[in-house]
TIRO-2110 file (N, C-alpha, C; in Angstrom, 1 decimal):
// TIRO-2110
-6.3, 82.3, 213.3, N, 1, A
-6.9, 83.2, 212.9, CA, 1, A
-8.4, 82.9, 214.2, C, 1, A
-9.1, 83.7, 214.6, N, 2, A
-9.9, 83.9, 215.9, CA, 2, A
-11.1, 83.3, 214.8, C, 2, A
-12.0, 82.3, 215.9, N, 3, A
-12.9, 81.7, 215.2, CA, 3, A
-14.3, 82.2, 215.7, C, 3, A
-14.4, 82.8, 217.1, N, 4, A
-15.3, 83.2, 217.6, CA, 4, A
-15.1, 84.0, 218.7, C, 4, A
-15.4, 85.2, 219.0, N, 5, A
-15.4, 85.7, 220.0, CA, 5, A
-16.5, 85.8, 220.4, C, 5, A
-16.9, 86.0, 222.3, N, 6, A
-18.0, 86.1, 222.5, CA, 6, A
-18.5, 87.7, 222.7, C, 6, A
-19.6, 87.9, 222.9, N, 7, A
-19.6, 89.5, 222.7, CA, 7, A
-21.0, 89.5, 223.2, C, 7, A
-21.4, 90.9, 223.5, N, 8, A
-22.5, 91.3, 224.1, CA, 8, A
-23.9, 91.6, 222.8, C, 8, A
-24.2, 90.7, 221.9, N, 9, A
-24.7, 90.9, 220.8, CA, 9, A
-26.3, 91.3, 221.0, C, 9, A
-27.1, 92.5, 221.1, N, 10, A
-28.2, 92.4, 221.8, CA, 10, A
-29.3, 91.9, 220.8, C, 10, A
-29.5, 90.6, 221.0, N, 11, A
-30.4, 89.7, 220.6, CA, 11, A
-31.3, 89.2, 221.5, C, 11, A
-32.7, 89.3, 221.6, N, 12, A
-33.4, 88.4, 222.6, CA, 12, A
-32.5, 88.1, 223.9, C, 12, A
-32.5, 87.2, 224.4, N, 13, A
-31.8, 86.9, 225.5, CA, 13, A
-30.4, 86.5, 225.8, C, 13, A
-29.4, 87.0, 226.4, N, 14, A
-28.2, 86.1, 227.0, CA, 14, A
-27.0, 86.5, 225.5, C, 14, A
-25.9, 86.0, 225.4, N, 15, A
-24.9, 86.1, 224.8, CA, 15, A
-25.0, 85.4, 223.7, C, 15, A
-24.1, 86.3, 222.7, N, 16, A
-24.2, 85.1, 221.3, CA, 16, A
-22.7, 85.5, 221.0, C, 16, A
-22.1, 84.7, 219.5, N, 17, A
-20.9, 84.5, 219.0, CA, 17, A
-20.8, 85.6, 218.4, C, 17, A
-19.9, 86.4, 218.0, N, 18, A
-19.6, 87.1, 216.8, CA, 18, A
-18.3, 87.0, 216.1, C, 18, A
-18.2, 86.5, 215.0, N, 19, A
-17.3, 86.1, 214.2, CA, 19, A
-16.7, 87.1, 213.4, C, 19, A
-15.8, 87.3, 214.1, N, 20, A
-15.0, 88.6, 213.3, CA, 20, A
-14.0, 87.8, 212.4, C, 20, A
-13.2, 88.3, 211.3, N, 21, A
-12.2, 88.4, 210.4, CA, 21, A
-10.9, 88.1, 211.4, C, 21, A
-10.1, 87.1, 211.6, N, 22, A
-9.0, 87.5, 212.5, CA, 22, A
-7.8, 87.7, 211.2, C, 22, A
-6.5, 87.4, 212.1, N, 23, A
-5.2, 87.9, 211.1, CA, 23, A
-4.8, 86.0, 210.3, C, 23, A
-5.0, 86.8, 208.8, N, 24, A
-4.6, 85.1, 208.8, CA, 24, A
-3.2, 85.4, 208.6, C, 24, A
-2.8, 84.1, 209.5, N, 25, A
-1.2, 83.6, 209.9, CA, 25, A
-0.9, 82.0, 209.1, C, 25, A
0.0, 81.7, 208.9, N, 26, A
0.8, 80.7, 209.0, CA, 26, A
1.0, 79.3, 209.9, C, 26, A
0.4, 78.6, 209.3, N, 27, A
0.2, 77.7, 211.5, CA, 27, A
1.4, 76.7, 211.5, C, 27, A
1.7, 76.3, 210.2, N, 28, A
2.7, 74.7, 209.9, CA, 28, A
2.1, 74.2, 210.4, C, 28, A
0.7, 73.7, 210.7, N, 29, A
0.2, 72.4, 210.4, CA, 29, A
0.0, 71.8, 209.0, C, 29, A
0.0, 70.7, 208.3, N, 30, A
0.0, 70.7, 206.7, CA, 30, A
-0.6, 70.4, 206.5, C, 30, A
-2.2, 70.3, 207.6, N, 31, A
-3.1, 70.4, 207.1, CA, 31, A
-4.3, 71.6, 207.6, C, 31, A
-3.8, 72.4, 207.7, N, 32, A
-4.4, 73.6, 208.8, CA, 32, A
-5.0, 74.3, 207.4, C, 32, A
-6.3, 74.6, 207.5, N, 33, A
-7.2, 75.5, 206.3, CA, 33, A
-7.6, 76.9, 207.3, C, 33, A
-7.4, 78.3, 206.2, N, 34, A
-8.1, 79.0, 206.5, CA, 34, A
-9.1, 79.7, 206.0, C, 34, A
-9.8, 80.3, 206.5, N, 35, A
-11.3, 81.0, 205.8, CA, 35, A
-10.7, 82.9, 205.8, C, 35, A
-10.6, 83.2, 204.8, N, 36, A
-10.5, 84.6, 204.1, CA, 36, A
-11.8, 85.0, 204.0, C, 36, A
-13.0, 85.6, 205.0, N, 37, A
-14.0, 86.2, 204.4, CA, 37, A
-15.0, 85.8, 205.4, C, 37, A
-16.1, 85.9, 204.6, N, 38, A
-17.2, 84.7, 205.4, CA, 38, A
-17.2, 83.1, 205.2, C, 38, A
-17.7, 82.4, 205.8, N, 39, A
-18.1, 81.0, 205.6, CA, 39, A
-17.9, 80.1, 207.3, C, 39, A
-18.0, 79.1, 206.8, N, 40, A
-17.9, 78.1, 207.6, CA, 40, A
-17.5, 76.6, 207.2, C, 40, A
-16.4, 76.1, 207.8, N, 41, A
-16.4, 74.6, 207.2, CA, 41, A
-17.3, 73.6, 207.7, C, 41, A
-17.9, 72.8, 207.1, N, 42, A
-18.9, 71.9, 207.6, CA, 42, A
-18.2, 71.0, 207.9, C, 42, A
-18.0, 70.2, 208.7, N, 43, A
-17.8, 69.0, 209.6, CA, 43, A
-18.5, 68.1, 209.9, C, 43, A
-18.4, 67.0, 210.1, N, 44, A
-19.1, 66.0, 210.6, CA, 44, A
-19.0, 64.6, 211.6, C, 44, A
-19.5, 64.8, 212.4, N, 45, A
-19.2, 63.5, 213.8, CA, 45, A
-20.2, 62.9, 213.9, C, 45, A
-20.5, 61.5, 214.4, N, 46, A
-21.0, 60.3, 214.2, CA, 46, A
-22.6, 60.7, 213.5, C, 46, A
-22.9, 61.3, 212.5, N, 47, A
-23.8, 61.6, 211.5, CA, 47, A
-24.3, 62.6, 211.8, C, 47, A
-24.1, 63.7, 212.6, N, 48, A
-24.5, 65.2, 212.9, CA, 48, A
-23.0, 66.1, 211.8, C, 48, A
-23.8, 67.2, 211.4, N, 49, A
-23.2, 68.2, 210.8, CA, 49, A
-23.1, 69.6, 211.4, C, 49, A
-22.2, 70.0, 211.5, N, 50, A
-22.0, 71.2, 212.6, CA, 50, A
-21.0, 72.1, 211.5, C, 50, A
-20.5, 73.0, 212.2, N, 51, A
-19.8, 73.9, 211.5, CA, 51, A
-19.2, 75.2, 212.8, C, 51, A
-18.1, 75.3, 211.5, N, 52, A
-16.7, 75.9, 212.3, CA, 52, A
-15.8, 77.4, 211.5, C, 52, A
-15.4, 77.9, 212.2, N, 53, A
-14.4, 78.4, 211.1, CA, 53, A
-13.0, 78.1, 211.5, C, 53, A
-12.6, 77.2, 212.9, N, 54, A
-11.5, 77.0, 213.4, CA, 54, A
-10.6, 76.2, 211.8, C, 54, A
-9.5, 76.1, 211.6, N, 55, A
-9.4, 75.4, 210.8, CA, 55, A
-8.4, 74.4, 210.9, C, 55, A
-7.8, 73.9, 212.0, N, 56, A
-6.7, 73.0, 212.4, CA, 56, A
-7.1, 71.8, 212.8, C, 56, A
-6.9, 71.4, 211.2, N, 57, A
-7.2, 69.8, 210.8, CA, 57, A
-6.0, 69.0, 211.1, C, 57, A
-6.1, 67.7, 211.1, N, 58, A
-5.1, 66.8, 211.0, CA, 58, A
-5.7, 65.5, 209.8, C, 58, A
-4.6, 64.6, 209.8, N, 59, A
-5.0, 63.6, 208.2, CA, 59, A
-5.1, 62.4, 209.4, C, 59, A
-6.4, 61.5, 209.6, N, 60, A
-6.6, 60.6, 210.6, CA, 60, A
-6.2, 59.5, 209.5, C, 60, A
-6.2, 58.3, 210.6, N, 61, A
-5.7, 56.6, 209.5, CA, 61, A
-7.1, 56.3, 208.5, C, 61, A
-8.3, 56.9, 208.8, N, 62, A
-9.1, 57.1, 207.6, CA, 62, A
-8.9, 58.3, 206.3, C, 62, A
-8.0, 58.8, 206.5, N, 63, A
-7.8, 59.4, 205.6, CA, 63, A
-8.6, 60.6, 205.6, C, 63, A
-9.7, 61.0, 206.7, N, 64, A
-10.5, 62.4, 206.7, CA, 64, A
-9.8, 63.4, 207.5, C, 64, A
-9.9, 64.7, 206.9, N, 65, A
-9.4, 65.9, 207.6, CA, 65, A
-10.2, 65.6, 209.5, C, 65, A
-9.6, 65.9, 210.3, N, 66, A
-10.3, 66.3, 211.7, CA, 66, A
-9.5, 66.9, 212.1, C, 66, A
-10.6, 67.8, 213.3, N, 67, A
-10.3, 68.6, 214.0, CA, 67, A
-9.8, 67.9, 215.3, C, 67, A
-9.4, 68.8, 216.7, N, 68, A
-9.0, 67.8, 217.6, CA, 68, A
-9.8, 67.1, 218.5, C, 68, A
-11.5, 67.6, 218.0, N, 69, A
-12.7, 66.9, 218.6, CA, 69, A
-13.0, 65.7, 218.3, C, 69, A
-12.2, 65.6, 216.7, N, 70, A
-12.9, 64.3, 216.0, CA, 70, A
-13.9, 64.8, 214.6, C, 70, A
-14.3, 65.8, 214.2, N, 71, A
-14.5, 67.0, 213.9, CA, 71, A
-13.9, 66.7, 211.9, C, 71, A
-14.3, 65.6, 211.5, N, 72, A
-14.2, 65.6, 210.1, CA, 72, A
-14.8, 66.4, 209.0, C, 72, A
-13.7, 67.0, 208.4, N, 73, A
-14.0, 67.7, 207.3, CA, 73, A
-15.0, 67.1, 206.3, C, 73, A
-16.2, 67.6, 206.1, N, 74, A
-17.4, 67.1, 205.3, CA, 74, A
-16.4, 66.9, 204.1, C, 74, A
-16.4, 65.7, 203.2, N, 75, A
-16.4, 65.6, 201.8, CA, 75, A
-14.6, 65.4, 201.1, C, 75, A
-14.0, 65.5, 202.2, N, 76, A
-12.4, 65.3, 202.1, CA, 76, A
-11.9, 64.6, 202.6, C, 76, A
-11.5, 63.5, 201.4, N, 77, A
-10.4, 62.5, 202.0, CA, 77, A
-9.4, 61.8, 201.3, C, 77, A
-8.1, 62.1, 202.2, N, 78, A
-6.9, 62.2, 201.3, CA, 78, A
-6.0, 61.0, 201.1, C, 78, A
-5.8, 60.0, 199.9, N, 79, A
-5.9, 58.5, 199.9, CA, 79, A
-4.7, 58.7, 201.1, C, 79, A
-4.2, 56.9, 200.8, N, 80, A
-3.2, 56.7, 201.4, CA, 80, A
-1.8, 56.6, 201.3, C, 80, A
-1.7, 57.1, 199.7, N, 81, A
-0.1, 57.0, 199.2, CA, 81, A
0.0, 58.5, 198.4, C, 81, A
-1.1, 59.2, 199.3, N, 82, A
-0.3, 60.9, 199.0, CA, 82, A
0.7, 61.3, 199.7, C, 82, A
2.1, 61.9, 199.3, N, 83, A
2.8, 62.2, 199.7, CA, 83, A
2.5, 64.0, 200.4, C, 83, A
1.9, 64.7, 199.3, N, 84, A
1.7, 65.7, 199.6, CA, 84, A
0.2, 66.0, 198.8, C, 84, A
-0.2, 67.3, 199.9, N, 85, A
-1.5, 67.5, 199.7, CA, 85, A
-1.5, 68.9, 199.9, C, 85, A
-2.7, 69.7, 199.1, N, 86, A
-2.5, 70.9, 199.0, CA, 86, A
-3.8, 71.5, 198.7, C, 86, A
-4.3, 72.7, 199.3, N, 87, A
-6.1, 73.1, 198.9, CA, 87, A
-5.8, 74.4, 198.0, C, 87, A
-6.6, 74.7, 196.7, N, 88, A
-6.4, 75.6, 195.9, CA, 88, A
-7.3, 76.8, 196.2, C, 88, A
-6.8, 77.8, 195.8, N, 89, A
-7.6, 78.8, 196.2, CA, 89, A
-9.3, 78.4, 196.2, C, 89, A
-10.0, 78.1, 194.7, N, 90, A
-11.3, 77.6, 195.0, CA, 90, A
-11.7, 76.5, 195.4, C, 90, A
-10.8, 75.8, 196.2, N, 91, A
-11.6, 74.9, 197.2, CA, 91, A
-11.0, 73.3, 196.6, C, 91, A
-10.4, 73.2, 195.7, N, 92, A
-10.0, 72.3, 195.0, CA, 92, A
-8.6, 71.6, 196.0, C, 92, A
-9.1, 70.2, 196.6, N, 93, A
-8.0, 69.4, 196.9, CA, 93, A
-7.0, 68.7, 196.2, C, 93, A
-6.0, 68.9, 196.1, N, 94, A
-5.4, 68.4, 195.2, CA, 94, A
-3.7, 67.4, 195.9, C, 94, A
-3.5, 66.5, 195.4, N, 95, A
-2.6, 65.6, 196.1, CA, 95, A
-1.8, 65.1, 195.2, C, 95, A
-0.5, 64.7, 195.4, N, 96, A
0.7, 64.0, 194.5, CA, 96, A
0.6, 62.9, 195.1, C, 96, A
1.1, 61.5, 193.9, N, 97, A
1.0, 60.4, 194.7, CA, 97, A
2.2, 60.2, 193.7, C, 97, A
2.6, 58.9, 194.0, N, 98, A
3.7, 58.3, 193.4, CA, 98, A
3.9, 58.2, 191.9, C, 98, A
2.4, 57.7, 191.5, N, 99, A
1.8, 57.2, 190.4, CA, 99, A
1.2, 58.4, 189.7, C, 99, A
0.8, 59.7, 190.6, N, 100, A
0.4, 60.9, 189.4, CA, 100, A
0.5, 62.0, 190.4, C, 100, A
0.7, 63.1, 190.0, N, 101, A
1.1, 64.7, 190.2, CA, 101, A
0.1, 65.5, 190.1, C, 101, A
-0.2, 66.3, 191.2, N, 102, A
-1.5, 67.3, 190.9, CA, 102, A
-2.5, 66.8, 190.6, C, 102, A
-3.4, 66.0, 191.4, N, 103, A
-4.3, 65.2, 191.4, CA, 103, A
-5.8, 65.4, 192.1, C, 103, A
-7.0, 66.2, 191.5, N, 104, A
-7.7, 66.4, 192.7, CA, 104, A
-9.2, 65.2, 192.9, C, 104, A
-8.4, 65.3, 194.3, N, 105, A
-9.4, 64.3, 194.9, CA, 105, A
-10.6, 64.9, 195.9, C, 105, A
-10.6, 65.9, 196.0, N, 106, A
-11.8, 66.2, 196.7, CA, 106, A
-12.0, 68.1, 196.3, C, 106, A
-13.2, 68.7, 196.8, N, 107, A
-13.1, 70.2, 197.2, CA, 107, A
-13.6, 70.5, 198.5, C, 107, A
-13.3, 71.4, 199.3, N, 108, A
-13.7, 72.1, 200.2, CA, 108, A
-14.9, 73.1, 199.9, C, 108, A
-16.0, 72.8, 200.4, N, 109, A
-16.9, 73.8, 200.1, CA, 109, A
-17.2, 74.2, 201.4, C, 109, A
-17.9, 75.9, 202.0, N, 110, A
-17.8, 76.2, 202.9, CA, 110, A
-19.2, 76.7, 202.9, C, 110, A
-20.1, 76.9, 204.0, N, 111, A
-21.3, 77.2, 204.7, CA, 111, A
-21.3, 78.8, 204.9, C, 111, A
-22.3, 79.5, 204.1, N, 112, A
-22.7, 81.0, 205.1, CA, 112, A
-24.5, 80.5, 205.2, C, 112, A
-24.1, 81.6, 206.3, N, 113, A
-25.5, 81.3, 206.9, CA, 113, A
-26.4, 83.0, 206.7, C, 113, A
-27.5, 83.0, 206.7, N, 114, A
-28.2, 84.8, 206.5, CA, 114, A
-28.0, 85.5, 208.3, C, 114, A
-27.9, 84.7, 209.6, N, 115, A
-27.6, 85.3, 210.6, CA, 115, A
-26.9, 84.5, 211.5, C, 115, A
-25.3, 84.2, 211.0, N, 116, A
-24.1, 83.9, 211.6, CA, 116, A
-24.4, 83.7, 213.3, C, 116, A
-24.5, 84.9, 213.7, N, 117, A
-24.5, 85.1, 215.1, CA, 117, A
-25.8, 84.7, 215.9, C, 117, A
-26.6, 83.6, 215.3, N, 118, A
-27.8, 82.8, 215.7, CA, 118, A
-27.5, 81.1, 215.9, C, 118, A
-26.1, 80.6, 215.2, N, 119, A
-25.8, 79.7, 215.3, CA, 119, A
-25.9, 78.9, 217.0, C, 119, A
-26.2, 78.1, 217.5, N, 120, A
-25.9, 77.0, 218.5, CA, 120, A
-24.8, 76.8, 218.5, C, 120, A
-23.5, 77.3, 219.8, N, 121, A
-22.7, 76.6, 219.8, CA, 121, A
-22.7, 74.9, 220.7, C, 121, A
-22.1, 74.3, 220.0, N, 122, A
-22.0, 73.3, 220.7, CA, 122, A
-20.8, 72.8, 221.5, C, 122, A
-20.0, 73.6, 221.7, N, 123, A
-18.6, 73.5, 222.7, CA, 123, A
-17.5, 73.9, 221.7, C, 123, A
-16.6, 74.5, 222.5, N, 124, A
-15.5, 75.0, 221.5, CA, 124, A
-15.6, 75.9, 220.5, C, 124, A
-15.5, 75.3, 219.4, N, 125, A
-15.8, 76.3, 218.1, CA, 125, A
-16.6, 75.8, 217.3, C, 125, A
-17.4, 75.2, 218.0, N, 126, A
-17.9, 74.1, 216.5, CA, 126, A
-19.7, 74.6, 216.9, C, 126, A
-20.8, 74.9, 215.9, N, 127, A
-21.7, 75.2, 216.1, CA, 127, A
-22.8, 74.5, 215.0, C, 127, A
-24.0, 74.6, 215.6, N, 128, A
-25.0, 74.3, 214.6, CA, 128, A
-26.1, 75.0, 214.2, C, 128, A
-26.4, 74.5, 213.1, N, 129, A
-27.6, 75.9, 212.4, CA, 129, A
-28.8, 75.8, 213.4, C, 129, A
-29.5, 76.5, 213.4, N, 130, A
-30.8, 76.9, 214.0, CA, 130, A
-31.9, 77.4, 212.9, C, 130, A
-33.2, 77.2, 213.2, N, 131, A
-34.2, 77.9, 212.5, CA, 131, A
-33.7, 79.6, 212.2, C, 131, A
-33.2, 80.7, 213.3, N, 132, A
-32.9, 81.6, 213.5, CA, 132, A
-31.8, 82.1, 212.5, C, 132, A
-30.6, 81.1, 212.1, N, 133, A
-29.3, 81.4, 211.5, CA, 133, A
-29.8, 80.7, 210.3, C, 133, A
-31.1, 80.5, 210.0, N, 134, A
-31.4, 80.1, 208.6, CA, 134, A
-30.5, 79.0, 208.0, C, 134, A
-30.9, 78.3, 206.8, N, 135, A
-30.3, 77.3, 206.5, CA, 135, A
-29.0, 77.7, 205.7, C, 135, A
-28.2, 76.3, 205.8, N, 136, A
-26.7, 76.7, 205.2, CA, 136, A
-26.8, 77.1, 203.9, C, 136, A
-26.2, 77.9, 203.3, N, 137, A
-25.7, 78.0, 202.3, CA, 137, A
-24.5, 77.8, 201.3, C, 137, A
-24.5, 77.1, 200.7, N, 138, A
-23.1, 76.7, 199.9, CA, 138, A
-22.3, 77.3, 199.0, C, 138, A
-21.4, 77.7, 199.4, N, 139, A
-20.3, 79.0, 199.0, CA, 139, A
-18.8, 78.3, 198.7, C, 139, A
-18.7, 78.5, 197.4, N, 140, A
-17.3, 78.3, 197.1, CA, 140, A
-16.4, 79.0, 197.0, C, 140, A
-15.4, 78.1, 197.7, N, 141, A
-14.2, 79.5, 198.4, CA, 141, A
-14.0, 80.6, 197.1, C, 141, A
-13.3, 81.8, 197.7, N, 142, A
-12.7, 82.8, 196.3, CA, 142, A
-14.4, 83.0, 196.1, C, 142, A
-15.4, 82.8, 196.4, N, 143, A
-16.3, 83.7, 195.7, CA, 143, A
-17.4, 84.2, 197.2, C, 143, A
-17.7, 85.1, 196.8, N, 144, A
-18.3, 85.8, 198.2, CA, 144, A
-20.1, 85.1, 198.1, C, 144, A
-20.6, 85.1, 199.6, N, 145, A
-21.4, 84.4, 199.4, CA, 145, A
-22.7, 85.2, 199.3, C, 145, A
-24.1, 85.3, 198.3, N, 146, A
-24.8, 86.0, 197.7, CA, 146, A
-26.1, 86.2, 198.8, C, 146, A
-26.5, 87.3, 199.5, N, 147, A
-27.8, 87.2, 200.7, CA, 147, A
-28.8, 87.0, 199.7, C, 147, A
-30.6, 86.6, 200.1, N, 148, A
-31.2, 86.9, 199.6, CA, 148, A
-31.5, 87.8, 199.1, C, 148, A
-31.9, 88.6, 200.1, N, 149, A
-32.1, 90.0, 200.1, CA, 149, A
-31.5, 91.0, 199.0, C, 149, A
-30.3, 90.5, 198.3, N, 150, A
-29.6, 91.0, 197.6, CA, 150, A
-29.6, 90.3, 196.0, C, 150, A
-30.0, 89.0, 196.1, N, 151, A
-30.4, 87.8, 194.8, CA, 151, A
-31.2, 88.6, 194.5, C, 151, A
-32.7, 88.7, 195.3, N, 152, A
-33.9, 89.5, 195.2, CA, 152, A
-34.0, 90.8, 194.4, C, 152, A
-33.0, 91.6, 195.0, N, 153, A
-33.0, 92.8, 194.4, CA, 153, A
-32.1, 93.3, 192.7, C, 153, A
-31.2, 92.0, 192.8, N, 154, A
-30.8, 92.0, 191.3, CA, 154, A
-31.5, 91.5, 190.5, C, 154, A
-32.7, 90.4, 190.6, N, 155, A
-33.5, 90.0, 189.6, CA, 155, A
-34.4, 91.1, 189.4, C, 155, A
-34.9, 91.9, 190.6, N, 156, A
-36.0, 93.1, 189.8, CA, 156, A
-35.2, 94.3, 189.3, C, 156, A
-34.1, 94.4, 189.1, N, 157, A
-33.1, 95.4, 188.5, CA, 157, A
-33.2, 94.4, 187.0, C, 157, A
-32.8, 93.5, 186.6, N, 158, A
-32.7, 92.7, 186.0, CA, 158, A
-34.0, 92.9, 185.1, C, 158, A
-35.2, 92.8, 185.7, N, 159, A
-36.7, 92.5, 185.3, CA, 159, A
-37.3, 94.1, 184.5, C, 159, A
-35.6, 94.8, 185.3, N, 160, A
-37.3, 96.6, 185.4, CA, 160, A
-36.1, 97.1, 184.0, C, 160, A
-34.7, 96.2, 183.9, N, 161, A
-33.8, 96.5, 182.9, CA, 161, A
-34.4, 96.1, 181.3, C, 161, A
-35.1, 94.8, 181.4, N, 162, A
-36.1, 94.5, 180.5, CA, 162, A
-37.0, 95.0, 179.8, C, 162, A
-38.0, 95.7, 181.2, N, 163, A
-38.8, 96.6, 180.3, CA, 163, A
-38.5, 98.1, 180.0, C, 163, A
-37.1, 98.8, 180.5, N, 164, A
-37.1, 99.9, 180.0, CA, 164, A
-37.0, 99.2, 178.8, C, 164, A
-36.0, 98.7, 178.4, N, 165, A
-35.7, 97.9, 177.3, CA, 165, A
-36.4, 97.9, 175.8, C, 165, A
-37.6, 97.6, 176.4, N, 166, A
-38.6, 96.9, 175.7, CA, 166, A
-39.5, 97.8, 175.3, C, 166, A
-39.9, 99.0, 176.0, N, 167, A
-40.3, 100.1, 175.8, CA, 167, A
-39.4, 101.2, 176.0, C, 167, A
-38.9, 102.1, 174.7, N, 168, A
-38.3, 103.3, 174.9, CA, 168, A
-39.0, 104.5, 175.5, C, 168, A
-40.5, 104.3, 175.1, N, 169, A
-41.0, 105.6, 175.6, CA, 169, A
-41.3, 105.8, 177.0, C, 169, A
-41.1, 104.5, 177.8, N, 170, A
-41.1, 104.7, 179.3, CA, 170, A
-40.3, 105.9, 180.2, C, 170, A
-41.0, 106.5, 181.2, N, 171, A
-40.2, 107.4, 181.6, CA, 171, A
-39.6, 107.1, 182.9, C, 171, A
-38.5, 107.7, 183.2, N, 172, A
-37.2, 107.3, 183.9, CA, 172, A
-37.8, 107.3, 185.2, C, 172, A
-37.3, 106.8, 186.6, N, 173, A
-37.9, 106.6, 188.0, CA, 173, A
-37.4, 108.0, 188.1, C, 173, A
-37.6, 108.3, 189.2, N, 174, A
-36.9, 109.3, 190.1, CA, 174, A
-36.5, 108.6, 191.3, C, 174, A
END
């Protein structure tokens, strides 16, 4: 999966990342993940939060899933006694232990941004939120993020339907 391609996006000055969906391919890494669609993994390091589309993770000694630069996938911890782990389409992290099979131990949440091209590169495939990118919106894997304009339009549409239903003599808009 391609994490980010540097392109010339006409925004202010300079170059900005362009996040494109790459071809999903099986990597062979037992803890590698892929995002099919929009969104970023939230990762943490030294108290800082950042975002990435790169899903190459490995299990560290403390049970966290980390990338090659030491950024840990937020909220995911694989117990020491787990001999198998998988992530369901809805983000549930399921492990098998000698005592219990198919135990849910965490959930992978994705972050979406109003303007992801405005994220600030921190190096490699790691990015930080900016005021121009907007605040991260939590997205459950398998669901599409709903941007604020769409949410607002849907709310107006619901209110219009209520008014139309309440007044059957109201004229139809053109």
